[in-house]
KOLLO-854609 format. One line per field, with one value per atom (N, C-alpha, C): residue number from 1; atom name; x negated, y negated, z negated. Coordinates in Angstrom, 3 decimals. Last residue first. Example, Ala and Ser with C-alpha at 12.3 -4.5 7.8 and 13.67 -1.06 7.14 Angstrom:
2
num = [2,2,2,1,1,1] $
atome = [N,CA,C,N,CA,C] $
east = [-12.850,-13.670,-12.900,-13.190,-12.300,-13.200] $
north = [2.250,1.060,-0.030,5.690,4.500,3.300] $
up = [-7.080,-7.140,-7.870,-7.800,-7.800,-7.800] $
//
This chain:
216
num = [216,216,216,215,215,215,214,214,214,213,213,213,212,212,212,211,211,211,210,210,210,209,209,209,208,208,208,207,207,207,206,206,206,205,205,205,204,204,204,203,203,203,202,202,202,201,201,201,200,200,200,199,199,199,198,198,198,197,197,197,196,196,196,195,195,195,194,194,194,193,193,193,192,192,192,191,191,191,190,190,190,189,189,189,188,188,188,187,187,187,186,186,186,185,185,185,184,184,184,183,183,183,182,182,182,181,181,181,180,180,180,179,179,179,178,178,178,177,177,177,176,176,176,175,175,175,174,174,174,173,173,173,172,172,172,171,171,171,170,170,170,169,169,169,168,168,168,167,167,167,166,166,166,165,165,165,164,164,164,163,163,163,162,162,162,161,161,161,160,160,160,159,159,159,158,158,158,157,157,157,156,156,156,155,155,155,154,154,154,153,153,153,152,152,152,151,151,151,150,150,150,149,149,149,148,148,148,147,147,147,146,146,146,145,145,145,144,144,144,143,143,143,142,142,142,141,141,141,140,140,140,139,139,139,138,138,138,137,137,137,136,136,136,135,135,135,134,134,134,133,133,133,132,132,132,131,131,131,130,130,130,129,129,129,128,128,128,127,127,127,126,126,126,125,125,125,124,124,124,123,123,123,122,122,122,121,121,121,120,120,120,119,119,119,118,118,118,117,117,117,116,116,116,115,115,115,114,114,114,113,113,113,112,112,112,111,111,111,110,110,110,109,109,109,108,108,108,107,107,107,106,106,106,105,105,105,104,104,104,103,103,103,102,102,102,101,101,101,100,100,100,99,99,99,98,98,98,97,97,97,96,96,96,95,95,95,94,94,94,93,93,93,92,92,92,91,91,91,90,90,90,89,89,89,88,88,88,87,87,87,86,86,86,85,85,85,84,84,84,83,83,83,82,82,82,81,81,81,80,80,80,79,79,79,78,78,78,77,77,77,76,76,76,75,75,75,74,74,74,73,73,73,72,72,72,71,71,71,70,70,70,69,69,69,68,68,68,67,67,67,66,66,66,65,65,65,64,64,64,63,63,63,62,62,62,61,61,61,60,60,60,59,59,59,58,58,58,57,57,57,56,56,56,55,55,55,54,54,54,53,53,53,52,52,52,51,51,51,50,50,50,49,49,49,48,48,48,47,47,47,46,46,46,45,45,45,44,44,44,43,43,43,42,42,42,41,41,41,40,40,40,39,39,39,38,38,38,37,37,37,36,36,36,35,35,35,34,34,34,33,33,33,32,32,32,31,31,31,30,30,30,29,29,29,28,28,28,27,27,27,26,26,26,25,25,25,24,24,24,23,23,23,22,22,22,21,21,21,20,20,20,19,19,19,18,18,18,17,17,17,16,16,16,15,15,15,14,14,14,13,13,13,12,12,12,11,11,11,10,10,10,9,9,9,8,8,8,7,7,7,6,6,6,5,5,5,4,4,4,3,3,3,2,2,2,1,1,1] $
atome = [N,CA,C,N,CA,C,N,CA,C,N,CA,C,N,CA,C,N,CA,C,N,CA,C,N,CA,C,N,CA,C,N,CA,C,N,CA,C,N,CA,C,N,CA,C,N,CA,C,N,CA,C,N,CA,C,N,CA,C,N,CA,C,N,CA,C,N,CA,C,N,CA,C,N,CA,C,N,CA,C,N,CA,C,N,CA,C,N,CA,C,N,CA,C,N,CA,C,N,CA,C,N,CA,C,N,CA,C,N,CA,C,N,CA,C,N,CA,C,N,CA,C,N,CA,C,N,CA,C,N,CA,C,N,CA,C,N,CA,C,N,CA,C,N,CA,C,N,CA,C,N,CA,C,N,CA,C,N,CA,C,N,CA,C,N,CA,C,N,CA,C,N,CA,C,N,CA,C,N,CA,C,N,CA,C,N,CA,C,N,CA,C,N,CA,C,N,CA,C,N,CA,C,N,CA,C,N,CA,C,N,CA,C,N,CA,C,N,CA,C,N,CA,C,N,CA,C,N,CA,C,N,CA,C,N,CA,C,N,CA,C,N,CA,C,N,CA,C,N,CA,C,N,CA,C,N,CA,C,N,CA,C,N,CA,C,N,CA,C,N,CA,C,N,CA,C,N,CA,C,N,CA,C,N,CA,C,N,CA,C,N,CA,C,N,CA,C,N,CA,C,N,CA,C,N,CA,C,N,CA,C,N,CA,C,N,CA,C,N,CA,C,N,CA,C,N,CA,C,N,CA,C,N,CA,C,N,CA,C,N,CA,C,N,CA,C,N,CA,C,N,CA,C,N,CA,C,N,CA,C,N,CA,C,N,CA,C,N,CA,C,N,CA,C,N,CA,C,N,CA,C,N,CA,C,N,CA,C,N,CA,C,N,CA,C,N,CA,C,N,CA,C,N,CA,C,N,CA,C,N,CA,C,N,CA,C,N,CA,C,N,CA,C,N,CA,C,N,CA,C,N,CA,C,N,CA,C,N,CA,C,N,CA,C,N,CA,C,N,CA,C,N,CA,C,N,CA,C,N,CA,C,N,CA,C,N,CA,C,N,CA,C,N,CA,C,N,CA,C,N,CA,C,N,CA,C,N,CA,C,N,CA,C,N,CA,C,N,CA,C,N,CA,C,N,CA,C,N,CA,C,N,CA,C,N,CA,C,N,CA,C,N,CA,C,N,CA,C,N,CA,C,N,CA,C,N,CA,C,N,CA,C,N,CA,C,N,CA,C,N,CA,C,N,CA,C,N,CA,C,N,CA,C,N,CA,C,N,CA,C,N,CA,C,N,CA,C,N,CA,C,N,CA,C,N,CA,C,N,CA,C,N,CA,C,N,CA,C,N,CA,C,N,CA,C,N,CA,C,N,CA,C,N,CA,C,N,CA,C,N,CA,C,N,CA,C,N,CA,C,N,CA,C,N,CA,C,N,CA,C,N,CA,C,N,CA,C,N,CA,C,N,CA,C,N,CA,C,N,CA,C,N,CA,C,N,CA,C,N,CA,C,N,CA,C,N,CA,C,N,CA,C,N,CA,C,N,CA,C,N,CA,C,N,CA,C,N,CA,C,N,CA,C,N,CA,C,N,CA,C,N,CA,C,N,CA,C,N,CA,C,N,CA,C,N,CA,C,N,CA,C,N,CA,C,N,CA,C,N,CA,C,N,CA,C,N,CA,C,N,CA,C,N,CA,C] $
east = [8.009,8.389,9.904,6.588,7.779,8.296,3.190,4.241,5.377,1.123,2.091,3.284,-0.498,0.184,1.237,-1.645,-0.590,0.181,-3.629,-2.511,-1.326,-5.309,-4.704,-3.492,-6.057,-5.316,-4.610,-7.477,-6.279,-5.419,-9.607,-8.684,-7.373,-10.771,-10.307,-9.306,-11.415,-10.509,-9.939,-13.209,-11.971,-10.955,-15.297,-14.545,-13.206,-16.114,-15.716,-14.853,-16.734,-15.684,-15.191,-18.835,-17.559,-16.428,-20.816,-20.358,-18.997,-21.100,-20.706,-20.123,-21.903,-20.711,-20.202,-24.276,-23.157,-21.853,-25.775,-25.488,-24.318,-25.916,-25.296,-24.897,-27.300,-25.946,-25.211,-29.748,-28.912,-27.469,-30.640,-30.401,-29.503,-30.894,-29.982,-29.639,-32.848,-31.546,-30.508,-35.033,-34.419,-33.049,-35.551,-34.955,-34.372,-36.965,-35.521,-34.851,-39.459,-39.284,-37.813,-39.022,-39.377,-39.167,-38.681,-37.521,-37.790,-41.189,-40.334,-39.137,-42.150,-42.858,-41.969,-40.382,-40.416,-41.076,-38.405,-39.754,-39.737,-36.127,-36.073,-37.452,-34.833,-35.886,-35.669,-33.800,-33.363,-34.484,-35.094,-33.895,-33.625,-37.343,-37.476,-36.302,-36.288,-37.344,-37.494,-34.564,-34.011,-35.031,-36.438,-35.458,-34.892,-37.854,-38.571,-37.618,-35.487,-36.182,-36.984,-32.773,-34.195,-34.883,-29.689,-30.464,-31.938,-28.866,-28.799,-29.582,-29.202,-29.902,-29.984,-27.659,-29.024,-29.874,-25.248,-25.997,-27.442,-24.349,-24.835,-25.592,-23.544,-24.695,-25.231,-21.359,-22.496,-23.716,-19.553,-20.150,-21.403,-18.910,-19.526,-20.229,-17.629,-18.856,-19.624,-15.416,-16.351,-17.690,-14.280,-14.679,-15.656,-13.686,-14.736,-15.169,-11.692,-12.924,-14.026,-9.646,-10.326,-11.664,-8.911,-9.443,-10.192,-7.925,-9.069,-9.728,-5.755,-6.854,-8.111,-4.271,-4.592,-5.784,-3.920,-4.732,-5.161,-2.232,-3.540,-4.468,-0.012,-0.715,-2.117,0.720,0.340,-0.438,1.496,0.279,-0.205,3.198,2.776,1.448,3.557,4.445,3.845,2.322,2.412,3.344,1.743,3.161,3.382,-0.901,-0.129,1.361,-2.096,-1.561,-0.934,-3.023,-1.931,-1.286,-5.076,-3.933,-2.754,-6.912,-6.226,-5.003,-7.573,-6.935,-6.230,-8.794,-7.578,-6.866,-11.141,-10.073,-8.753,-12.730,-12.495,-11.429,-12.832,-12.236,-11.822,-14.219,-12.843,-12.154,-16.706,-15.919,-14.459,-17.556,-17.350,-16.459,-17.950,-16.843,-16.532,-20.212,-19.020,-17.801,-22.094,-21.575,-20.289,-22.514,-21.997,-21.430,-23.598,-22.317,-21.695,-26.050,-25.018,-23.639,-27.293,-27.156,-26.078,-27.264,-26.394,-26.275,-29.168,-27.786,-26.855,-31.535,-30.924,-29.462,-32.063,-31.767,-31.076,-30.413,-31.539,-31.110,-29.385,-28.855,-30.001,-29.771,-30.103,-29.598,-27.141,-28.257,-28.506,-25.923,-25.976,-27.184,-26.048,-24.790,-24.777,-28.274,-28.217,-26.974,-30.125,-28.726,-28.655,-32.918,-32.187,-30.737,-34.861,-33.905,-33.150,-36.431,-37.093,-36.131,-34.905,-35.762,-36.344,-32.311,-32.822,-33.712,-32.199,-31.800,-32.371,-32.902,-33.787,-33.471,-30.770,-32.093,-33.075,-28.763,-28.676,-30.033,-29.603,-29.569,-29.526,-29.227,-30.564,-30.633,-26.476,-27.356,-28.774,-25.598,-25.325,-26.199,-26.411,-26.994,-26.765,-24.767,-26.233,-26.834,-22.055,-22.582,-24.105,-21.499,-21.364,-21.974,-21.878,-22.725,-22.688,-19.782,-21.168,-22.103,-17.596,-17.743,-19.186,-18.029,-18.061,-18.281,-17.655,-18.964,-19.102,-14.933,-15.953,-17.336,-13.749,-13.596,-14.672,-14.420,-14.921,-14.851,-12.951,-14.404,-15.029,-10.339,-10.855,-12.374,-10.254,-10.000,-10.569,-10.709,-11.661,-11.489,-8.405,-9.734,-10.783,-6.438,-6.449,-7.824,-7.124,-7.111,-7.175,-6.773,-8.092,-8.165,-4.015,-4.936,-6.306,-3.189,-2.677,-3.610,-4.343,-4.854,-4.366,-2.794,-4.206,-4.800,-0.408,-0.468,-1.916,-0.770,-0.836,-0.904,1.648,0.294,0.364,3.842,3.361,1.903,5.374,4.637,4.141,6.312,7.262,6.584,4.283,4.445,5.497,4.673,3.506,3.680,7.047,6.952,5.825,6.268,7.393,7.338,4.220,3.930,5.022,5.587,4.546,4.258,7.597,7.855,6.830,6.944,7.350,7.608,6.100,7.302,7.834,3.770,4.898,6.188,2.219,2.610,3.778,1.790,2.576,3.050,0.209,1.466,2.367,-2.000,-1.130,0.218,-3.017,-2.742,-1.753,-3.417,-2.403,-2.033,-5.566,-4.279,-3.164,-7.485,-7.071,-5.708,-7.782,-7.227,-6.770,-8.978,-7.640,-6.989,-11.430,-10.541,-9.116,-12.326,-12.183,-11.219,-12.511,-11.483,-11.279,-14.711,-13.442,-12.278,-16.591,-16.220,-15.006,-16.957,-16.349,-15.920,-18.174,-16.832,-16.193,-20.761,-19.753,-18.352,-22.292,-22.296,-21.217,-21.309,-21.421,-21.290,-23.370,-22.013,-22.129,-25.506,-25.274,-23.827,-24.050,-25.169,-24.724,-22.577,-22.277,-23.393,-23.114,-23.850,-23.580,-21.350,-22.740,-23.558,-19.069,-19.185,-20.588,-19.014,-19.681,-19.799,-17.331,-18.761,-19.555,-14.797,-15.303,-16.736,-13.972,-14.634,-15.224,-12.572,-13.886,-14.682,-10.157,-11.124,-12.507,-8.905,-9.201,-10.278,-8.570,-9.469,-9.827,-6.762,-8.003,-9.011,-4.470,-5.450,-6.786,-2.923,-3.645,-4.701,-3.459,-2.796,-3.595,-3.197,-4.109,-3.348,-1.243,-1.368,-2.250,-1.214,0.023,-0.168,-3.790,-2.780,-1.581,-5.234,-5.735,-4.690,-3.621,-3.956,-4.386,-3.605,-2.356,-2.634,-6.247,-5.780,-4.497,-6.112,-6.968,-6.586,-4.404,-3.999,-4.826,-5.983,-4.716,-4.209,-8.111,-8.373,-7.100,-6.833,-7.383,-7.661] $
north = [-1.019,-0.180,0.034,-3.832,-3.089,-2.301,-4.345,-4.185,-3.329,-4.348,-5.428,-5.300,-2.341,-2.150,-3.224,-3.456,-2.449,-2.225,-5.157,-5.704,-4.736,-3.273,-4.331,-4.925,-1.810,-1.148,-2.171,-3.769,-3.167,-2.516,-4.312,-5.389,-4.819,-1.739,-2.417,-3.515,-1.164,-0.303,-1.049,-3.253,-3.096,-2.272,-2.694,-3.937,-3.856,-0.263,-0.328,-1.564,-1.134,-0.141,-0.134,-2.893,-3.462,-2.453,-1.046,-2.085,-2.636,0.470,1.110,0.088,-1.543,-0.734,-0.077,-2.394,-3.337,-2.578,-0.069,-0.562,-1.545,0.059,1.148,0.671,-2.319,-2.095,-1.022,-1.839,-2.948,-2.767,0.292,0.503,-0.587,-1.056,0.081,0.317,-2.881,-3.373,-2.269,-1.216,-2.045,-2.595,-0.058,0.735,-0.111,-1.427,-1.690,-0.973,-0.446,-1.719,-2.114,1.705,1.964,0.701,0.427,1.038,1.366,-0.298,-1.339,-0.748,2.138,1.468,0.422,2.605,3.512,2.860,0.165,0.600,1.459,-0.942,0.489,1.049,-4.116,-3.279,-1.825,-6.587,-6.030,-5.252,-7.512,-6.677,-5.923,-9.017,-7.970,-6.994,-10.830,-9.925,-8.743,-12.185,-11.430,-10.434,-13.382,-12.425,-11.567,-15.163,-13.993,-12.939,-15.833,-16.194,-14.989,-16.565,-16.184,-16.719,-15.326,-16.567,-16.202,-12.645,-13.405,-14.710,-11.737,-11.079,-11.969,-13.304,-13.046,-12.421,-13.075,-14.313,-14.149,-10.689,-10.694,-11.977,-11.494,-10.598,-10.538,-13.235,-13.696,-12.809,-11.652,-12.816,-13.272,-9.814,-9.360,-10.514,-11.511,-10.803,-10.370,-12.226,-13.260,-12.642,-9.702,-10.412,-11.532,-9.088,-8.312,-8.964,-11.057,-10.996,-10.237,-10.397,-11.688,-11.668,-7.909,-8.001,-9.299,-8.704,-7.813,-7.874,-10.310,-10.896,-10.029,-8.408,-9.713,-10.341,-6.315,-6.102,-7.430,-7.540,-7.059,-6.852,-7.954,-9.107,-8.711,-5.296,-6.152,-7.366,-4.390,-3.827,-4.666,-5.066,-5.957,-5.500,-3.173,-3.205,-3.953,-3.545,-2.163,-2.061,-6.025,-5.711,-4.232,-5.904,-6.955,-6.669,-4.026,-3.570,-4.699,-5.553,-4.598,-4.268,-7.015,-7.720,-6.764,-5.001,-5.816,-6.558,-3.906,-3.141,-4.021,-5.984,-5.260,-4.659,-6.920,-7.841,-7.088,-4.792,-5.693,-6.739,-3.505,-2.866,-3.872,-5.342,-4.958,-4.400,-5.454,-6.674,-6.334,-2.802,-3.395,-4.619,-2.492,-1.780,-2.346,-4.200,-4.392,-3.748,-2.973,-4.296,-4.606,-0.673,-0.553,-1.891,-1.934,-1.218,-1.032,-2.839,-3.828,-3.184,-0.344,-1.149,-2.203,0.312,1.075,0.402,-1.575,-1.597,-0.866,-0.706,-1.949,-2.040,1.542,1.710,0.471,0.905,1.274,1.390,0.144,1.145,1.690,-3.434,-2.056,-1.103,-5.829,-5.245,-3.809,-6.337,-6.622,-5.969,-5.459,-6.087,-6.393,-4.024,-5.385,-6.133,-1.951,-2.329,-3.791,-0.483,-0.858,-1.185,0.123,-0.950,-1.401,2.271,1.017,-0.160,4.556,4.020,2.638,5.955,4.684,4.002,8.423,8.337,7.078,7.826,8.709,8.647,6.280,5.665,6.515,8.223,7.054,6.385,9.926,10.407,9.248,8.215,8.744,9.209,7.861,6.701,7.142,10.462,9.829,8.595,10.893,11.689,11.073,8.785,8.774,9.626,9.293,8.318,8.383,10.962,11.499,10.570,9.147,10.323,10.921,7.345,6.889,8.071,9.081,8.344,7.894,9.892,10.886,10.200,7.441,8.101,9.150,6.984,6.039,6.683,9.158,9.007,8.080,8.549,9.782,9.689,6.191,6.168,7.394,7.147,6.253,6.192,8.687,9.295,8.450,6.774,7.871,8.522,5.197,4.612,5.691,7.030,6.454,5.856,7.518,8.620,8.095,4.950,5.581,6.706,4.549,3.690,4.344,6.513,6.508,5.700,5.690,6.907,7.040,3.500,3.293,4.508,4.700,3.928,3.652,8.074,6.629,5.919,10.698,10.137,8.637,12.582,12.276,11.826,10.880,11.995,11.616,8.537,9.372,10.584,7.520,6.964,7.725,8.961,9.229,8.700,7.926,9.340,9.573,5.276,5.563,7.005,5.709,5.055,5.380,6.890,7.641,7.037,6.249,6.092,6.860,6.178,7.479,7.463,3.573,4.005,5.333,3.583,2.693,3.189,5.488,5.693,4.822,4.262,5.497,5.780,2.125,1.864,3.095,3.417,2.633,2.350,4.639,5.431,4.693,2.455,3.452,4.332,1.190,0.505,1.498,3.125,2.827,2.127,2.892,4.136,3.958,0.383,0.556,1.832,0.949,0.015,0.145,2.618,3.145,2.264,0.832,1.864,2.548,-0.543,-1.262,-0.279,1.309,1.128,0.213,1.104,2.332,2.191,-1.466,-1.223,0.019,-1.894,-2.039,-1.639,-1.761,-0.632,-0.692,-2.701,-3.133,-1.961,-1.197,-1.358,-1.743,-0.213,-1.641,-1.916,2.881,1.927,0.491,5.002,4.064,3.029,6.414,6.803,5.872,5.607,5.174,5.451,6.955,5.660,5.089,9.110,9.301,7.994,8.372,8.229,8.351,9.067,7.891,7.560,11.040,11.465,10.283,9.641,10.169,10.585,9.187,8.094,8.550,11.600,11.259,10.191,11.391,12.422,12.172,9.239,9.179,10.176,9.921,9.132,9.025,11.193,11.997,11.222,9.839,9.744,10.533,11.248,10.932,10.936,12.155,10.725,10.397,14.948,14.249,12.813,15.952,16.810,16.023,13.911,14.499,15.358,13.369,12.317,12.909,15.799,15.307,14.230,15.800,16.860,16.422,13.683,13.564,14.611,14.802,13.595,13.424,16.904,17.193,15.998,15.464,16.428,16.723,14.065,13.327,14.249] $
up = [-17.558,-16.400,-16.365,-18.368,-18.791,-17.588,-19.002,-17.980,-18.563,-20.704,-20.870,-19.929,-19.871,-21.157,-21.401,-17.611,-17.456,-18.748,-18.633,-17.865,-17.818,-19.833,-20.643,-19.929,-17.573,-18.645,-19.532,-16.144,-15.561,-16.634,-17.869,-17.496,-16.952,-18.012,-19.224,-18.888,-15.296,-16.070,-17.272,-14.743,-13.971,-14.743,-16.504,-16.661,-15.936,-15.394,-16.805,-17.042,-12.827,-13.008,-14.451,-13.294,-12.838,-12.956,-14.083,-15.015,-14.598,-11.712,-12.977,-13.941,-9.901,-9.643,-10.921,-11.084,-10.950,-10.736,-10.771,-12.117,-12.103,-7.970,-8.728,-10.117,-7.389,-6.868,-7.643,-8.629,-9.103,-8.636,-7.034,-8.467,-9.033,-4.578,-4.711,-6.176,-5.279,-4.821,-4.947,-5.915,-6.964,-6.574,-3.276,-4.352,-5.486,-1.414,-1.478,-2.653,-1.396,-2.091,-2.189,0.249,-1.153,-1.981,2.659,2.024,0.562,3.516,2.962,2.228,4.482,3.383,2.709,6.586,5.439,4.238,8.110,7.777,6.515,8.962,8.667,8.343,7.922,8.482,8.085,6.532,7.808,8.488,4.169,4.111,5.402,4.929,3.911,3.958,6.692,7.151,6.208,4.986,6.110,6.652,3.247,2.719,3.847,4.841,4.301,3.756,7.527,6.292,5.834,9.569,9.515,8.251,8.864,8.749,8.602,8.837,10.082,10.033,6.208,7.307,8.543,4.630,4.169,5.269,5.900,6.074,5.623,4.866,6.247,6.562,2.338,2.442,3.876,3.056,2.255,2.455,4.458,5.116,4.379,2.413,3.655,4.362,0.587,0.203,1.450,2.112,1.666,1.272,2.347,3.549,3.215,-0.290,0.376,1.690,-0.842,-1.632,-0.899,0.924,1.056,0.333,-0.164,1.188,1.425,-2.677,-2.581,-1.221,-1.897,-2.663,-2.582,-0.424,0.150,-0.570,-2.249,-1.051,-0.436,-4.099,-4.531,-3.341,-2.487,-3.049,-3.480,-2.036,-0.923,-1.384,-4.519,-3.937,-2.752,-6.929,-5.843,-5.241,-9.044,-7.886,-6.692,-11.423,-10.940,-9.732,-12.422,-12.198,-11.878,-12.964,-13.630,-13.525,-11.376,-12.659,-13.496,-9.186,-9.027,-10.368,-10.424,-9.842,-9.683,-11.216,-12.235,-11.689,-8.515,-9.590,-10.633,-6.850,-6.486,-7.695,-8.158,-7.761,-7.585,-8.633,-9.762,-9.442,-6.086,-7.261,-8.318,-4.434,-4.147,-5.389,-5.713,-5.538,-5.288,-5.475,-6.811,-6.727,-2.754,-3.392,-4.773,-2.541,-1.706,-2.354,-4.193,-4.539,-3.803,-2.717,-4.081,-4.550,-0.468,-0.355,-1.734,-1.352,-1.067,-0.926,-1.486,-2.699,-2.536,1.178,0.283,-1.092,2.106,2.592,1.641,0.955,0.467,0.894,2.540,1.117,0.547,5.728,4.885,3.426,8.470,7.537,6.684,8.806,9.154,8.077,8.994,8.273,8.719,12.361,10.926,10.294,14.919,14.489,12.994,15.532,16.066,15.600,13.697,13.863,14.291,15.460,14.269,14.573,17.377,17.640,16.390,16.669,17.027,17.160,16.129,15.075,15.370,16.875,17.423,16.390,15.549,16.957,17.605,12.969,13.733,15.227,12.149,12.201,13.003,12.219,13.089,13.245,10.172,11.553,12.539,7.979,8.277,9.722,8.149,8.250,8.610,7.731,9.019,9.223,5.054,6.150,7.531,3.759,3.753,4.869,3.747,4.698,4.823,1.670,3.020,4.068,-0.463,-0.325,1.069,-0.021,0.072,0.293,-0.426,0.828,1.021,-3.066,-1.993,-0.644,-4.367,-4.430,-3.332,-3.797,-3.337,-3.328,-5.109,-3.660,-3.106,-7.754,-7.139,-5.624,-8.093,-8.223,-7.573,-7.877,-6.843,-6.893,-10.250,-8.948,-7.816,-12.216,-12.031,-10.665,-11.919,-11.721,-11.468,-12.600,-11.255,-10.945,-15.285,-14.324,-12.888,-16.392,-16.384,-15.362,-16.174,-15.430,-15.315,-17.940,-16.562,-15.670,-20.281,-19.654,-18.213,-20.904,-20.602,-19.895,-21.562,-20.329,-19.927,-22.755,-22.958,-21.609,-22.215,-22.139,-22.381,-21.511,-22.875,-22.878,-18.704,-19.280,-20.672,-17.778,-18.505,-19.149,-16.309,-17.653,-18.459,-13.918,-14.752,-16.168,-12.797,-13.168,-14.169,-12.334,-13.226,-13.720,-10.476,-11.763,-12.769,-8.319,-9.030,-10.404,-6.528,-7.966,-8.812,-3.896,-4.432,-5.939,-3.567,-2.863,-3.401,-5.168,-5.480,-4.847,-3.851,-5.242,-5.648,-1.411,-1.451,-2.870,-2.381,-1.678,-1.720,-3.466,-4.343,-3.685,-1.148,-2.351,-3.245,0.534,0.888,-0.310,-0.822,-0.660,-0.367,-0.391,-1.764,-1.741,2.345,1.814,0.370,2.459,3.041,2.519,1.326,0.631,1.156,3.362,2.000,1.216,5.439,5.513,4.160,4.622,4.641,4.722,5.137,3.734,3.587,7.842,7.329,5.878,8.025,8.565,7.955,7.289,6.241,6.708,9.582,8.667,7.609,12.788,11.384,10.412,15.263,14.734,13.262,16.935,16.672,16.276,17.880,17.987,17.730,15.575,16.664,16.734,13.311,14.512,15.694,11.410,11.253,12.521,11.833,12.503,12.371,10.172,11.459,12.242,8.183,7.918,9.212,8.742,9.445,9.068,7.087,8.320,9.086,5.216,4.831,6.070,6.449,6.445,5.985,5.856,7.248,7.309,3.143,3.649,5.107,3.107,2.336,2.882,4.410,5.160,4.422,2.420,3.429,4.206,-0.863,0.433,1.474,-4.029,-2.921,-1.600,-5.832,-5.555,-4.357,-6.245,-5.915,-5.426,-6.688,-6.083,-5.565,-7.870,-6.627,-5.928,-10.118,-9.161,-7.824,-11.505,-10.921,-9.865,-12.356,-11.446,-10.740,-14.112,-12.935,-11.890,-16.007,-15.287,-14.016,-16.941,-16.267,-15.470,-18.082,-17.021,-16.229,-20.121,-18.984,-17.790] $
//
């Protein structure tokens, strides 16, 4: 597995993946949707799979003395690492953004607080669990996987933003940069992390099962 993961980072990662990591700085744009940079993460995942299809990466990898399930596991681990790095790099920019404009917050959606990052884990979970199993049904139809995955995250985005935009006790609780309230946001962050972990396990199992049925 170590060698397969090494191969993923050396041969499978698309150059735009590293470019999109720099888009964490978009957090500093005043009143800009915080989820936008994570949409680019999903786009970079698409580019990884698209380039892999065009370069016959799947065909090459299954010729190696490894199980087809391990091929899927290595790709899942690689993407999971990229997602965690993206989130980790975003945190300092979110903190800096809040310090630059502590009184105004984010007028284009949820404030960049602890709860926001909990929802980000959910955002990526939705994309992963839709995109990966669909792609590995054929290991070819990456556009179809993106269409369904993209639709899923747009619906998720609309749902979580409604929690903020519709005035209610929930919107007041979520859409704030108050230090005292951020401590109360920790359960949302923890729930998001647990959902992300659980969905990655489920994503891998469903994708591996689908891929084992594919005749390369």
